[in-house]
Structure formats: structure tokens, C-alpha cells
N, C-alpha and C positions, 0 to 999 in steps of 0.2 A: 296476679296484679290486675287492677282495674284502672282503666284510663277513661276520663271524661273530658269531652271538649264542649264548651258552651260559648255561644255568641249571643248577639243582642236579641235574637228571636228564641232564646232559651233552648239551646240544643245540647245534646249530650253524646259522649263517646267514651265507652269504657269496656274493659275486658278483663277476664280472669285468665291467668296463665301460670306456668311453672311446673306443670305435670303433663304427662302424655294423655291423660284422660281424667274426666271428672263427671260424675252423675249420669253416665251412660253405660249400658251393658252391651258388650259385644256378644251377639248370639252366634254368628257364623261369618266365615270369610271364605271366598272362593278365588282361586288364581290358577292359571295354567301357563307354564313357561313354554309350551309347545306352540302357542299362538305367535304369529308373525309379530316382530317388534321392529321399531326403527332404531336409529343410532342413539336415541335418548331413552331406550328401553320403554317406550310408550306402546302399549298394546290395546288400551281400553279408552272408551269415551263416555257417551251418555247412558243414562239408565232411566227406567220408568217402572211404576208399579200398577197393578190392576187387580180387581177382585171378580171372580166368576164362580157362581154357585156357592158363595160363601167362603171360597178358598182364595187366599192371597197369593199373587204371583209377582215375579220380577223379571225384567229383561235388562241385559247390559250389552252394549255394543262393543265390538272389538275390531281390529284391523281386518278380520275375516267375515264378520257378520253378527247376527243376533243370537245370544245365548239366553235361553228361557228356563226359569227355575220356578218350582213351587216352594212356597214357604210352608214347611211341613208342620204337623202337629207337635213335633219336637223342637220347633223354632230353628230349623236348619234350612239351608238352601239346597233343595233337592233338584238336581239337573233333570230337565224334561226333554228338551229338544234344541236343535241348532238350525238356523236358516242362513245359508251363505249370502253375503251381500252381492249385488250386481257387480260391484268393483271390490276385489279382494287384493289388498296390497299393504305393505308396511306403512304406506302413506295414507291409508284410509283411516284417519284419526278423528273424524267428526261425524259420528252417527247419533241420531236422536229418534225417539219413539213416543207415540201417543196412541190411545185407543178410542174406538167408537163402536158401540154395539158389541159384537163379539169379534172385532177385527183389530189387529195391531198394524199401525202405519209406521213404516221405517224409512228413514232418509239418510243420506250421506253427502258430504260436501266436497268430495274429492273424486278425481278420475272420471270414469264413465258410469256414474251412479244413476239411480232411478228412484222412483217412489214405489216401494214394495208394500203389498197388502197381504197380511198373514191371517188366516182363519184360526181363531182360538176356540171354536166350538167343540173341538175334540179333546180339549183338556179335561182331566189331567193326563190323558194318554199321549197326545202329540199335538203338533201344530202343522199347518199346511200353507205354503205360499200359493196364493190364488191370483195375484196380479203383480206384474213387474213392468212399470210404466216409464217409457221415454217418449219424446216427441216434442211438438211445438209448445206443449204446456207442462212437460214433465222432464226432469233430469236431476242434476245436482241440486241439493237444497240444504241450506244451513240449519234451519230449524222449522218446526211446525207447532201449531196450537190448534186444538179442536174445540169449537163451541158446540157441544153435543146437543144443547137445547134447540139450536137453530140449524143443526146438521150442516155446519160449515167447517171446512178445513182451511186454515191460514198457513201459507208457506212463505218463509223468509228467504230472500236472496236466492232465487231460483235461476239456474242456468239450464235452459232446455237443451236437450241433446237429440239431434236429428241425424240419423244414419251415422252415428258415431262422432258427429261434429258438434262442438259447443256453439250455442247461439248466444246472443247478448243477454246479460244478467237482467232479470226483472226483480226490482226491490221487494215486491209483495204480490203473491197470487192468492186468490180465494177460490175454493172449489166447493160445489154442492155435493153432499154425501147422501142425497136421497136414494141413490143406488150406491151402497157402500163400496162395492168393488169396481165401480165405473165412475170415479169422480169426474164431474163436469166443471170446466173452468167458467167462473162467473165474473171474475175481475183479475186484471193484470195491470199493475201500475205502481203508483206512489213514487213517480220519478222526480217529484219535487224535493226529495231527499236523496243523498248519495246511496244510502242503504237502509234496509230494515234488518237489524241483526236478530231481533227476537221480539216477542210481543206477549201480552196477556189480554184475553177477551172475555167479557161477561155481558150478557144481555145486549149483544151487538156492539158494545162499546169496546174499542180496541185501543190499548195503550202500547204504542210502538216504540221500541228501543232502537234509536237511530244513530248509534255510534257517537261521533263527535258533534252531532247535531241535536243531541238531547232526546227528549221524549215528545212524540206527537200523539194526540188523542183524536180518534175518528169514530163516527157513528156509521156502522155498516148495516143499519136496518134495511136499507136497500143495498145489498152487497155489490151490485154492479155500479153504484154511484155513491161512494162513501162521502160523508159530510164532515168537514173539519170542525172540531169542537174547541180545542185548546192545545197548548204546548208548554213544555218546560225546556226552553232553548238554552238558558243560561242559569247557572246556580253555583253556589260555593263548592269547592273541592270537585270541580268538574273534570272528567276525563272521558274515556271511551264508554259511553252508556251501553251497557251490555244486556242486562236482564232484570226483570222485576216481578213482583207478585202482589196481588190485591188480597187483603184479608176478607174472609167470608162476609163480615158485616159491611164491607164496602167503604169503611172509613179511613183505612190506612193502606198506603202503598209503600212497599219497601223495595229499593232497587240498588244495584251495584254498578260501579264503573270498573271495567276491566283494565285498570291502571294501577300500577304498583304503589302501595302506600296510602291510597285514598280510602276514606271511611265509607261505610254503607250509609244510605240515607233512609230515614223513616219519614214519610210524608203524610200530610193530611190531604184528603181528596174532598174538594168542595162541590157544591151542587152544580156549578158550571163546568165541572171536570178540570178545574185548576188543580195542579199537583204542587203542593207547598212543602218543601223540605222543612221539617221542624227539629229533627235531631240527627246528629252524625255519630256513628258508633262503629266499633269493629275491634279486631284483634290487635295485639301489640306489634308494632313494626320493629321488633328487635329479635335477632341481629340484622335482619334484612327487611325491606318493605314487603308487606303482605298484600295479596290480591284476592278479593272475594269474586267468586265465579257465578254460581247459581243459587237461587233462593226459593224456598217454599215457605208459606206463612199460614198459620191459623190466626184466630183473633188474638191469641195470647202470646204466640211464639214465632220467631223467625228462625228457620233452619237453613244454615248457610254452608255450602261447600267452598272451602278456601283452598286455593293452591297452596301447597307446602304445609298448611296448618290444619287440614282435615275438616271434620264436622264441628261447627260451632252453633250453639243454640242460645238465643237471646229472648228474654221476656220483653215483649213490646206492648203489653196490655195497657200500660198507664205511664205516660211521661217518657223519661229518658230510658232507652233500652239498656239492659244489663245482662251480662252473660251468666247463664246458670249451668251450662254443661258443655263439654267438648270431648272430642276423641281425635287425636292426631294420627292419621294414617300414613304420613310421610315423615320418616325419621331422619332424613339427611338435610343438611343445610346447603342450598345451592350457592354457587360462587358468582351469582349474578343478582342484581336488584330486582329483575322481573323474571320469574320462573313460571312456566305453565305445567309444571310437574305436580303430581299429587291429586287431591280431590277435584272432581270435575262435576259430576251430576248428583242430584239429590231428589229423593221422593219421600215425602213426610206426610202423606195424606191418608194413610191407612187408619181405620177406626181403632185398630189394635194398639196404636202408639208405636208400632214397629216402623223402622226407618231404613230405607235403602240408600246406599251411596256408592258411586263408582269412583275409583282412583285410577288415574291414567296409567300408573305404574304397578299398583298393588292389587287391582282387581275389584271384586264385588264384596261389599260389606253389608251385613244385616245387624241392626242395632235395636235396642229397646230403650225408650225414654219414658219415665214415669212423670208425665206432665202434671198430674194432680198434686204432686209434691211441691210444685214450684209456682203454680198459677195464682196463688194468693199472696205471694211475697212481694212487698214493695220496698224499695230502697230510696230514701230521699236524696236529692242533690245535696252534697256535703257543704258547699260553699256558695256564697253570693257576693258579688261586687256591687257596691252602691255608692253613688249612682253610676249607671252604665247605660248609655254614654254619659261621661262626666264632662266637666268644664275645665279647660286649660287654666291652671293656677288655682283651681278649687280643691276641695277636700274629697277624696274617695277612699273607701275602706274595703277590705275583703274580710268577710266574717264567716266563721264556721256555723252551719245550721244544726250541727249535731253537738249537743252539750258535752258528749264524751270526747270530742276532739278539741283539746286545749293547747296543743303544741304542734305547730306546722311551720314549714319554711317556704318562703315565697320568692320566685325569680321572675323578673320582668325582662322581656326581650323585644327588640325592634323586629321589623319584617325581614331584616337580613340575618336574623338569628343571633345578633350580638346581645349579650347580657348587659342590661343597663342598671339593674338593681337587684340586690339580694337582701332579704330581711327575715327575721325570726320572730315569731309571735310570743316567744317565751312561754309562760303559762296562761296566756290570754287566748280568748276565742276570736279576737279581732286584731287586725293590723292595718295601720294607716299606710296608704300608698303615696309615693312621691308626688308632689304638686308642681314639680319643675319641668315636666315633660311638655313638648310641643304638641300641637294638634296632630292627630293621626291614630293609627291602630297599633296596638301592642299585644303581645302574647304573654299571658301570665301562666306560670306553672307553680303548682303547690305540691310539695312532698309532705305526706303525713302517714300516720298509722291508722288503718281503718278498724271497723268493729270486729273484724276477724283477726286483728293483730298482725295484719299483713302490711308490708310497705305499699303504699298506694300513691296514685298520681292523679291530679286534677288539672285540666288545662282550660283556659278561657280566653276569649278576645276582650280586650279593654279598649274602648274608643274614647278619645278626648276631642272636644269641639269647643269653638269659641262661645 
């Protein structure tokens, strides 16, 4: 099923579902039940991919450390080596990884963790830990991003550990990697926000995901003195701003709020670094609200790791995003509206179109997605409300934009979720909406059969004004 949500700035939200997988090939899967797990059977966290000497590799974090694999010529996950974390515990559930040059940088956000630096130059034979850093500038870290061009490592939510003791949390630290195994601190701050949970950096421009404070954009051309550029502090369907990704062409930024039931946002990035949400989209919130966690983007696709719902791939190349592929790695239905089980990390930047994904419970997945089969497909928005905003007491209609859709059912709800109107188009492609409603915002739901002969759903905001 596909769901679309549209508001006055022409936004969309839809998704296909009903099967465990579609248009994705599972190449391999790795799991080990010998690894420490907590009471929720969580063993794994972040993952990352990298290429050395033309060979693709992947790393997944567990409660015990970093597990490194080669993607073999047979498209399997061939185990290479393991590096224990500085903190090994069933509670070590947040490990993340990035690479620079021939080094892998590893972090963890629990216990007495450190910044670990792992030498990859001996691959495919082995890897070697060359630095394990704690102190006034190093310790527990929630996430990292490396701007390779400018040799800078950005670390979010750093808790320095000195002689085994936690120091105060620093929202953001920036380190020079001119000496890759001896990072030097060049900035510690961003105290104007409560936290920096994650970030994306390109050409010294950092988009900071700041939890309930939205997104902040800073210029780190002088990394010791960042300059504020812009912010997205308030937006529709706002929750805990978690993570986002900028497309290679720099025109589109896609981000997720780690709040159950909220859609993913596709945004336009303007010249002044304003981030403007244009479309809302995501998987279906049935039978429980779903939560997007981490995102990678190309110019054409967004690859999203969804708690509970696995890997979801959306075409974002033109207009409203639409789902083209998915693979559900978590087959259970949680008994809570917000679950952090299932898919966690995503790496979808290999030239080979292979995708890595980590599932907190199920382990490491290797997929193949044939992007060329889907990047030329466009699906038009199926309905339009005119005028919108409308005038109280005036005439408004909803019309199908697809000549093949000539029968649909319309429901109108107020903001409390109460149904105020139900109408049927019969064999027509247009339906007149009631003219008796007061000023305000209303939600319109349209049930129809799409071009695939599937039951489909369209949702829109309808605004009435004097």
C-alpha cells in the first residue's frame, strides 16, 4: 500500500507494504548468538562500509566491539578480524564507525569508552588497533562524521573520561586529522544547544541534528570559530531530530525524527543554507507507529533503516518520494508504540549498489539493489484539492489527476480525528467538498485503487479561510 500526505506546500507521504521484501536481493546475513546481549536481545548497533584496493569491506558494532568483514567476490560477508571495544558490556549498545585514509575510527556511547583508531592497511589479512584515546578531549561519544577533504573529525555528544571518571558532556568536538593516529582538538563547544546528536558535513558546512531543537547549520571553514548560517528550529511533524543526509548534488536534504509515527522529511536546501521541508513520506504506521532511524542518500534514492520495518528505499529524484523497494529484517510486532528493536545502521554508498545494514537483534545484512531499474520511474500525485486554501462557504473540489482513477471514497476529519464527512465519487473523477465547514484545518483521506490494482490511500491537509 502507498500513503501520500500533502499540505499547502505540496508535500507527499506514501509507502508500499504487504510483503516482507520487494525489489531487493539478500546476498548474505551474519549473526552470532555467542555475543553478549541485554534483556531485549540487543547485540548490535552501527555499521559502516569502505573500499580499500578496490575491495569492499564492512564493519558492524556489537556489545563487544568491531567485527570486520570483506565482501567477497561471491558477494558474501567473509569475516576478517575483530577488535574489542574499550568497554565490553551487554549495555554497550551504541557503537559507530567512520574511515579516513586507511584508518577506521570507532566510538561508543556507554561505560568507560574511548575513541579507537584501527589501521586497515593490512587488509585483507588483518586489522590492528593503533590508538585507544581517553582524556580531557576523548571518551564516550555518540556519533562521528569525518570531512575527509578538510581532514576534520566531528564528534557528537562527547563525554571526556579522565582517570576513569566522566567529565561534563561537550555537545560537539572537532579534531584535526593531519596526523591520523594523533587527533588534535581544534574546537569544543556548541553549548547554545542542549545536544548535537548527529551531523552531516560537506565543504566545511555542518548540518547539526540537535534533538528537540531541530537543525542548526554552521560554517567550519575556521574550525576553531564556527559561524552560524541558518536553522530549522520549527517544522511540521516535528519530534526528536535525529539524523539526516545531503544528496551529492547538494539540492536535497533528507532527515528523520526519532519519534514514533512521524514521517521522514525531504527538504530543499537554498543558497543561504535554509532547509525547507517540501515533502513528508515514510512507511505505513500499521499496526504500530514506525520510526525511521538512519538515512543515506544518492541523488535519486533515500535508503532508510527503520526500527521494526527494516530497509526501505524511496525514489527522491523528482517531487514526492515513493517507495520502490524494501526488506523487513524484524519479523515480530512489538507490544509498544515506540520500539528501538530491528534495523539501526545503513551504508548505501558503494559503487557496486551493494548495501550494508545492521539490525540490533538480527545482525549484519548484505543486500543488492538494482538502482538502474527504478531511477527513471515517476509516479504523479494522484489527487488535487482546489482551491487550497479554500474560502469558508465557497466551493472546493477534490479531483483525480489520473484518468484511470474514476472511483474513490473521501473522508474529512477535524484535528481531533472526528469524521465530519464521507462521500463517494461514483464513476466520476471529481467530488465536491462540503461548503459548511468553519475556518480551520481539516484532514482529508481518499481510499482508491491504484494503477497496480492495490488498495491505496491518499491524505491531504485542507485549509479554509475567510
